[in-house]
Every structure is written in structure tokens, then in C-alpha cells.
C-alpha distance (Angstrom), angle and dihedral (degrees) to the residues before:
residue distance angle dihedral
M1 . . .
L2 3.77 . .
P3 3.81 121.8 .
R4 3.79 127.4 -105.6
F5 3.82 113.4 -86.1
E6 3.79 133.2 -145.6
V7 3.82 131.3 -170.2
I8 3.82 114.8 -101.3
A9 3.83 102.9 165.5
R10 3.79 144.6 10.5
H11 3.81 129.3 -160.3
R12 3.81 136.3 -170.2
P13 3.82 107.4 -176.9
V14 3.82 99.5 -174.0
A15 3.82 112.7 -179.7
I16 3.81 127.5 161.7
V17 3.81 95.0 -169.5
G18 3.79 100.2 36.8
S19 3.81 98.5 174.0
P20 3.82 111.4 21.3
F21 3.80 119.2 -146.5
V22 3.81 91.1 -177.0
Q23 3.80 129.2 19.7
E24 3.79 122.6 176.2
E25 3.79 138.4 168.0
C26 3.80 119.2 -139.5
D27 3.80 125.1 -152.8
P28 3.81 103.0 -133.8
T29 3.81 92.1 -159.8
T30 3.83 90.4 66.9
G31 3.79 90.6 57.9
T32 3.82 94.5 -122.3
R33 3.80 105.3 -171.3
S34 3.83 107.0 -180.0
G35 3.78 148.5 16.8
T36 3.81 135.9 -169.9
A37 3.79 138.6 -179.4
A38 3.80 138.3 171.3
T39 3.81 106.9 -107.5
P40 3.81 112.6 178.2
F41 3.81 111.6 -169.7
L42 3.81 133.0 -156.2
A43 3.80 93.5 -150.6
P44 3.82 137.6 11.8
Y45 3.81 95.1 -90.5
A46 3.79 104.6 109.4
A47 3.80 136.9 146.2
I48 3.79 141.7 -174.4
E49 3.79 121.2 -165.0
V50 3.82 131.8 -177.1
A51 3.81 131.1 -170.5
L52 3.79 112.7 -134.0
A53 3.78 128.3 -143.2
S54 3.79 89.5 -171.7
G55 3.75 139.8 -6.2
A56 3.78 94.1 -125.0
G57 3.78 121.8 123.8
T58 3.80 125.0 0.4
T59 3.79 127.3 -45.5
T60 3.80 118.0 -171.3
L61 3.81 127.7 -174.3
A62 3.80 121.0 -166.3
L63 3.79 145.4 -176.6
T64 3.80 109.0 -154.5
A65 3.81 124.6 -171.9
A66 3.79 129.1 -149.7
D67 3.82 89.6 -106.2
G68 3.80 90.4 58.0
S69 3.80 97.4 -106.3
T70 3.81 110.7 141.8
L71 3.79 136.6 -163.8
S72 3.80 112.6 -165.9
V73 3.80 143.1 165.8
S74 3.80 127.4 -158.5
L75 3.78 136.7 -160.1
V76 3.81 111.0 -157.5
E77 3.80 117.9 176.9
G78 3.81 91.6 -36.5
S79 3.83 96.4 -41.4
V80 3.82 119.6 113.2
S81 3.81 125.3 -152.9
L82 3.81 137.7 167.9
S83 3.82 128.8 -142.8
V84 3.80 132.9 -162.8
A85 3.82 119.6 -166.5
V86 3.82 119.3 -175.0
G87 3.81 130.0 162.0
G88 3.77 96.7 -12.3
S89 3.80 96.1 -48.2
G90 3.77 129.0 90.8
S91 3.77 145.2 -175.2
R92 3.78 134.3 -153.8
H93 3.78 124.7 -147.8
R94 3.78 134.2 -167.8
S95 3.79 133.1 172.0
R96 3.79 109.9 -127.1
R97 3.80 92.1 -158.2
H98 3.81 101.4 38.3
G99 3.82 105.3 20.4
R100 3.82 98.3 95.6
V101 3.81 123.2 71.8
R102 3.81 119.6 -123.9
A103 3.81 95.9 -156.8
A104 3.80 132.9 24.3
P105 3.82 104.4 -82.3
T106 3.79 119.1 -131.1
R107 3.82 93.6 -163.0
F108 3.80 136.0 28.3
A109 3.81 127.2 -162.9
L110 3.79 146.0 -175.3
T111 3.79 121.0 -153.6
L112 3.78 133.4 -173.1
T113 3.81 111.3 -164.6
G114 3.78 113.4 172.4
T115 3.79 103.4 -48.5
H116 3.81 96.3 -22.2
L117 3.80 124.4 104.1
A118 3.81 113.5 -162.1
A119 3.80 138.3 179.1
L120 3.81 120.1 -149.2
T121 3.79 134.9 -174.4
F122 3.80 127.4 -160.9
E123 3.78 107.1 -133.6
N124 3.81 129.1 164.2
D125 3.82 91.4 -4.9
A126 3.82 95.9 -52.9
W127 3.80 137.3 94.1
L128 3.81 114.5 -121.4
V129 3.79 127.2 -169.3
R130 3.82 105.6 -128.2
G131 3.79 98.1 176.3
R132 3.80 139.8 3.8
V133 3.81 134.1 -178.7
D134 3.80 132.4 179.4
V135 3.82 110.4 -131.0
A136 3.81 95.3 -171.6
G137 3.80 108.3 134.2
L138 3.80 91.6 26.5
L139 3.81 99.2 62.1
D140 3.79 136.2 13.7
T141 3.78 95.4 -131.9
R142 3.83 91.2 176.5
D143 3.82 94.1 60.3
P144 3.84 107.8 117.3
A145 3.82 92.4 -144.9
W146 3.81 92.5 52.4
L147 3.81 91.7 46.6
G148 3.80 93.1 46.5
G149 3.81 93.0 56.8
L150 3.81 99.1 50.0
T151 3.79 122.4 129.8
S152 3.81 122.9 -164.1
S153 3.79 120.0 -146.7
W154 3.77 146.4 159.6
V155 3.79 134.3 -161.6
S156 3.79 131.7 -171.8
T157 3.81 120.4 -160.1
G158 3.76 138.8 169.7
S159 3.81 99.3 27.9
T160 3.79 112.1 140.8
G161 3.81 125.7 -117.9
P162 3.80 130.0 10.4
V163 3.82 94.9 -58.8
G164 3.80 117.7 98.5
A165 3.80 122.4 -137.8
V166 3.83 96.0 -131.2
T167 3.81 122.5 69.6
G168 3.79 97.9 176.9
W169 3.79 144.2 -12.7
S170 3.77 142.8 -160.3
A171 3.79 135.9 -171.1
G172 3.77 132.8 -170.9
A173 3.77 144.3 94.6
F174 3.78 117.2 -9.5
G175 3.80 114.8 -105.7
Q176 3.80 120.8 -164.2
L177 3.79 146.5 -80.9
G178 3.80 90.7 -148.7
L179 3.81 143.4 -17.9
R180 3.80 129.5 -114.4
D181 3.84 140.3 153.6
I182 3.80 91.1 53.7
R183 3.82 112.8 -167.4
L184 3.81 127.6 177.4
V185 3.81 116.0 -119.2
S186 3.79 104.4 -124.0
H187 3.76 146.1 176.9
A188 3.79 116.0 -106.8
D189 3.82 89.7 -98.3
G190 3.81 89.4 61.0
S191 3.80 97.3 -106.4
P192 3.83 118.4 132.4
Y193 3.80 117.1 -90.1
R194 3.80 104.2 -130.3
D195 3.79 129.4 -158.7
E196 3.81 108.6 -158.2
G197 3.79 89.3 -33.8
A198 3.80 96.1 -45.3
V199 3.80 123.0 109.3
L200 3.78 125.5 -130.1
F201 3.76 130.1 -145.7
T202 3.77 139.0 -177.8
A203 3.79 119.9 -129.5
T204 3.76 140.7 177.4
S205 3.79 108.1 -106.5
A206 3.78 101.5 -142.7
G207 3.79 117.5 -131.9
P208 3.81 129.6 -156.9
G209 3.80 95.3 -78.1
F210 3.80 144.4 10.2
F211 3.82 128.9 -20.5
D212 3.81 92.1 -67.9
T213 3.83 91.0 68.9
G214 3.84 96.6 57.2
H215 3.80 131.9 88.0
T216 3.82 140.2 -175.5
S217 3.79 120.1 -86.3
L218 3.80 133.7 175.8
W219 3.82 124.0 -133.0
R220 3.80 138.9 -172.2
L221 3.80 121.1 -139.4
D222 3.80 114.4 -164.2
G223 3.78 106.6 178.1
T224 3.79 98.8 -49.2
R225 3.82 96.1 -28.6
L226 3.80 113.8 111.6
T227 3.84 123.1 -157.0
H228 3.80 131.9 176.6
C229 3.83 113.8 -123.8
S230 3.80 112.3 171.6
D231 3.81 148.7 -28.5
L232 3.81 128.0 -119.7
F233 3.80 126.4 -155.0
F234 3.78 129.1 179.2
E235 3.78 143.3 -138.9
R236 3.79 116.2 -149.3
P237 3.80 127.0 -140.4
D238 3.82 92.4 -129.5
R239 3.82 101.2 39.5
T240 3.79 138.2 49.3
G241 3.78 124.5 -123.3
S242 3.79 135.2 32.9
F243 3.80 123.9 -60.3
G244 3.78 134.4 -161.3
D245 3.80 94.0 -132.7
H246 3.79 113.4 170.0
A247 3.81 148.5 176.7
T248 3.80 86.8 88.3
H249 3.81 139.4 177.4
L250 3.82 118.4 -155.8
V251 3.82 114.5 -159.2
R252 3.81 129.7 -173.4
D253 3.81 108.3 -142.9
G254 3.80 109.9 177.3
E255 3.80 108.0 -64.3
R256 3.79 95.6 -12.8
W257 3.77 140.3 68.1
L258 3.78 123.0 -127.0
V259 3.80 113.5 -156.2
A260 3.80 118.0 -168.0
T261 3.79 116.2 -175.8
S262 3.81 143.5 165.0
T263 3.80 122.4 -114.4
W264 3.82 97.3 -123.8
A265 3.83 96.3 131.4
D266 3.80 95.7 95.4
F267 3.79 100.1 28.6
P268 3.83 106.7 133.4
G269 3.77 119.2 -112.6
A270 3.81 92.7 -153.6
K271 3.82 113.7 81.2
A272 3.78 91.3 -144.6
Q273 3.82 90.1 63.7
R274 3.82 95.8 54.3
R275 3.79 98.3 81.8
D276 3.82 92.1 103.5
A277 3.81 98.1 20.8
T278 3.78 122.4 126.4
V279 3.80 139.3 171.8
Q280 3.81 122.7 -143.0
I281 3.79 136.1 -176.2
S282 3.80 117.4 -119.5
L283 3.79 131.6 -169.6
A284 3.81 130.0 -144.8
E285 3.81 129.6 -173.6
S286 3.79 123.5 -156.1
T287 3.80 141.9 164.8
D288 3.82 92.4 -164.7
D289 3.80 122.6 111.0
L290 3.80 97.4 -95.2
L291 3.80 92.1 174.8
R292 3.82 92.4 79.0
G293 3.79 136.6 43.8
Q294 3.80 126.9 -6.0
H295 3.78 127.8 -48.5
V296 3.80 138.8 -173.7
L297 3.82 111.1 -153.7
A298 3.80 128.7 -161.5
T299 3.79 112.2 -131.4
R300 3.78 144.3 -169.2
F301 3.79 126.3 -152.9
L302 3.79 119.7 -107.0
A303 3.79 116.0 -131.8
L304 3.79 100.0 -132.4
P305 3.81 123.3 -175.6
T306 3.80 120.4 -129.6
D307 3.80 132.8 -164.2
G308 3.81 93.2 -118.9
P309 3.81 141.9 -28.8
S310 3.80 109.4 -13.2
V311 3.81 132.9 -174.3
G312 3.80 93.0 -166.1
V313 3.79 149.6 -9.4
W314 3.83 127.0 -146.4
D315 3.86 146.6 150.5
P316 3.84 98.1 65.4
H317 3.81 121.8 -161.6
L318 3.81 121.5 -178.9
V319 3.83 130.4 -160.6
R320 3.82 131.4 165.6
T321 3.80 114.4 -152.3
A322 3.81 126.8 -142.4
T323 3.83 89.1 -97.7
G324 3.81 91.3 59.1
Q325 3.81 95.1 -105.8
W326 3.79 118.5 138.3
L327 3.78 118.8 -135.1
V328 3.81 115.2 -161.2
G329 3.78 121.7 -171.6
Y330 3.80 122.3 -167.6
V331 3.79 144.2 138.3
S332 3.80 127.4 -95.8
A333 3.80 123.3 -160.1
R334 3.80 125.3 -150.2
K335 3.80 85.9 -165.1
F336 3.81 137.5 -21.5
F337 2.97 105.1 -48.9
D338 3.83 110.3 5.6
F339 3.81 107.4 96.2
H340 3.80 143.2 157.0
P341 3.85 140.4 -178.6
V342 3.80 121.8 -85.2
L343 3.81 131.2 -173.7
A344 3.82 125.7 -158.8
S345 3.81 130.7 -178.8
G346 3.78 138.4 -170.4
P347 3.81 147.1 137.8
S348 3.82 91.3 -87.0
L349 3.78 138.3 11.3
D350 3.81 88.4 -103.9
E351 3.83 94.1 52.7
L352 3.78 105.7 56.0
T353 3.79 129.4 150.0
L354 3.78 130.0 -171.9
R355 3.80 113.5 -86.8
G356 3.80 102.3 172.3
A357 3.81 145.2 -23.6
A358 3.80 130.7 -160.2
T359 3.80 93.4 -138.8
D360 3.81 93.6 169.5
R361 3.83 90.0 70.7
R362 3.82 125.4 90.5
A363 3.82 104.2 176.3
T364 3.81 106.8 24.0
E365 3.81 124.4 125.1
G366 3.83 142.9 139.4
T367 3.82 92.0 88.3
T368 3.82 106.0 -163.2
I369 3.83 128.6 179.6
V370 3.80 116.0 -149.0
R371 3.79 136.4 169.9
I372 3.82 113.2 -127.8
G373 3.79 111.2 -176.2
D374 3.80 106.7 -49.5
D375 3.79 95.1 -21.4
W376 3.78 135.5 83.9
R377 3.78 113.9 -135.1
V378 3.81 134.0 -176.7
L379 3.79 118.5 -137.3
A380 3.77 125.6 -164.1
S381 3.79 142.6 164.2
D382 3.81 123.8 -110.8
G383 3.80 105.5 -150.3
R384 3.78 123.0 -142.8
D385 3.82 89.9 -103.9
S386 3.81 88.4 66.8
S387 3.79 123.4 102.3
R388 3.79 117.1 -68.7
A389 3.81 91.3 -104.4
T390 3.80 95.1 54.9
R391 3.80 108.8 27.3
G392 3.80 124.9 119.6
R393 3.81 100.2 15.7
F394 3.81 144.9 99.9
P395 3.84 107.7 -116.4
V396 3.81 122.3 -158.9
F397 3.84 118.4 -144.4
D398 3.79 136.3 -175.0
L399 3.81 119.8 -124.6
E400 3.80 91.3 -83.4
L401 3.82 86.8 55.6
R402 3.79 94.9 -112.6
E403 3.79 109.8 147.6
V404 3.80 113.1 -111.9
G405 3.81 101.3 168.4
A406 3.78 145.6 -40.4
L407 3.79 137.2 -105.3
E408 3.78 117.3 -102.0
A409 3.79 98.4 -133.2
P410 3.80 138.9 118.0
Y411 3.80 110.0 -89.2
P412 3.84 112.3 -139.6
T413 3.80 124.0 -156.1
N414 3.83 125.5 -75.2
I415 3.85 113.8 22.3
P416 3.83 104.4 -49.1
W417 3.79 116.6 -165.2
P418 3.85 119.0 -123.8
T419 3.80 98.9 -124.8
V420 3.81 101.7 174.4
I421 3.81 121.7 -175.3
A422 3.79 121.2 -152.7
P423 3.84 117.5 -133.9
D424 3.80 119.0 -88.3
E425 3.82 104.2 -106.6
S426 3.81 90.6 -150.4
R427 3.82 89.3 62.9
P428 3.83 111.7 60.8
D429 3.82 92.3 -164.7
D430 3.80 95.4 52.2
E431 3.81 119.1 118.9
W432 3.77 137.3 -159.0
S433 3.80 111.7 -86.1
L434 3.79 136.8 -170.6
V435 3.80 128.0 -150.3
T436 3.78 120.0 -167.7
F437 3.82 142.1 140.9
D438 3.78 141.0 -124.8
G439 3.78 139.4 -141.7
T440 3.82 99.3 -101.4
P441 3.82 105.1 142.9
A442 3.81 129.0 -144.0
G443 3.77 137.9 -169.5
G444 3.80 98.6 51.0
R445 3.78 132.4 -92.4
L446 3.80 97.4 -50.8
A447 3.82 90.8 61.3
G448 3.81 89.9 55.7
Y449 3.80 126.0 174.5
G450 3.78 117.3 -1.4
T451 3.82 101.2 52.1
H452 3.82 95.0 97.7
G453 2.96 144.7 150.2
D454 3.77 162.9 60.3
V455 3.82 119.1 -157.9
V456 3.82 109.1 -119.8
V457 3.82 118.6 -159.2
M458 3.82 120.0 -162.9
R459 3.79 134.3 -178.9
A460 3.79 134.2 -165.7
R461 3.80 111.6 -84.1
């Protein structure tokens, strides 16, 4: 079995502009009042951020498309509002409860994550969402032509004296408020893919809202040092545009990458809209260098067997055994949200049959296949909404998904995945490690669920 684990590090890499396309300093003594730059995007995950010398006057940030449509946010004497202008008509939005700052902000930001426009202020060393509006139905933010013609800008007006309100600005791809759904990047045989000794993992970069504001990112963990590498977006076979689908497994198979992901990017946050909702698992193949930059990947859906009626499948994990058989772990949901681990196997990813299902579970996910000695095991995470006998733990199953044990490791909040990392055989002193996440939120109350979490690093005791 695996050793006992203990926490050795925690990270929270919050970044509004994760990958800047433009980054400029402004001399406030010159009274600089505006800035603009062409910022074509591959996917609707964009951000503009300004540093403020003072909160006086009005500061407005805007994304403007070639067709004239504009998404903007404004900070006026401590009050935050959002505006949407499309086809000659516009609307203005303000949160009555959250739209006024409580302390003088030192930074102000606009984000577009999927179909959600948000305004954020940096107050008392923390980012807070001060307004958010869903523009679905007004704009097709996933349209490549619309994204490719976007311009980012800011303007500051009405401040008194010769000193400008903005001391610097940046614009580029949205980063994250937190990280979750952490999955080790692996070779097809399940062993860790290493980059000069460091391991890599995919994560869901949490946006300022529910699941439909997140996207997939790639990270490098060298010891306890965490570094952002790249971002992955996806095209779907039944929809047009690029999506921030997430809960992803990246697999190196010879000279190609296999990318299995879950179609969470348009899952509705409102319960009333979930009557016909579903989540699927898609697969992309690529020979590009996915470890750097930003990429949009074409996908196909995997036909995955379930043990009964299912409204969705997610959390894919792929392994090919020495006999050439594929093992695919995932989650199946009887309804949203009543879900359990499933394992399928077959000679190819398009010829899979049901191998096992832990049907006694109701809130268990993070299905992870790992080789321990001579045996294959399936790890998972029993959330705190599980039955009293199984909640808050990392169960270990055999390939028929019969429980055979449990990890001895601290169990953070939410439903943390058991991403274990086998020792590096080239380093005799290396130990087993475990990287997971928790449910610590960010962004304030308006952002709500979905902004978690901290990255939790553990090592064998």
C-alpha cells in the first residue's frame, strides 16, 4: 500500500491577467488618461487590469470588438458598474449589495470568462467581485472572429489636478482565482511525465463564478515551487467556438498528446436550468507543444459505458496497461449531483466496456488509476456529502471497484482529488507525494461557489 502523507506546502496563485499580451507602466505625474491595444484572443478568457494611484474620478475598462460591440466596467467614486453594448443598444448593470467598495481599491479589473463579464477591485490585499453579468444570448463570445478582433482599453476621467489615477495596466488571457481538479500529467503507462525532474499537472483555473467560468491550465511543480505553463481550450464536435472545458487529463502517448476533458464550460449555474443539462467526456489528440502558450484543440466525444441511467460523466483518467488494454476511470451521475466512480476497459478508447462501478457511493469523484507494486488500483475521493461511513476520505479500489483500503492522508475541504506521484527512480532519496486542492473560496460572496481552491502538497511521512 501507499505510505502515510503529511502536508508540506500550500499555494494560492491568484492572477487576474494570467498571460499578459500587453503590459505598460504609466507615469501618473504626466496625467496619462488612457491606453489601448489590439488583443486578439483564442477563447473567451480575457482580462484587463489597472493599478490605481487614487480612486478619484472615473476609470473605465473595455473590450471592444471589430463590430463595435463593447463590454466595459467602470469605477466611479467607489461605485462599480458594468455595461454591455451590442448592435446600437446597451444595458448597464450594478449589484446593489456588492457594487460599492468598502476600502480604497489599489487595482481594478475586467474579466470575461466564458459568457460572464465581471468587475473586480483589489481591496485590503484581496480581489473582490463587485459585479457580474451573463451576456449569453446577447453576444457569441466563443465566436473565433469576434474574439480575434478584440481591443483592450482603459480611460480615466474626472480626476483632479495633474496626477492621473492609473499608474500601470496590463491585458491578456485570464488567469485564475484558485485551482482545483488537479490531475498529474502522465505517460500512457501511468507513470509521471517529468520535465527536467519536475512533475506537471493540469488544473481547473477557477473563474469569478460557477463551473462555467473556469478553464484548463497546465502547471509545473518542482519540489514545492509552482509555475504556470500553459492554457488549453477546446472545440466540440457538436458546437462552434472555443470552450473552457476542464477537469482534464493530459497523457503523453509516444509522439502525441491525448487530452481527455469534461464539458463543464457551459454547465448552468442556476439549478432551474439543469433539467436538460449534461456533461460529457471529450478527447483531443495533438503533436503540438502543449506545455507552453495557449492552444485550442479539436475534440471528439468518447462513448463511455455506465452502470445505469446517467445524466453525465466527468473526471477522466486514462492508462494503457502492458497488455495493450486501456483503463478509463471517470464519474457517472444518476442526477445532479448524485455521482460515483466507474471504470471501463477495452482494446482502444473507442471500444470500452464497463469493468466496475462503486454504486454504493453518492458523492465520490476524482477517479484515479495508479500502479502500486504489481497491482493496479483505483483511488477516489469520498466527499463530505457521502454516507457517514465513507465521507471525508480517499478510498482505494481494485479494478472491479471493490474497496480494498484507504489512503492515510489529511483530507482537505470540498472533494479533493487523490493525485499521487510515484518516486522518481533516478533519485534514490525521492518519496511518494500527493498533490490535491481544497474548497477555500476567493473573490467574495458575489463570486460564490466555484472559486476554490488552494493547492495542497503532501509527502510521505
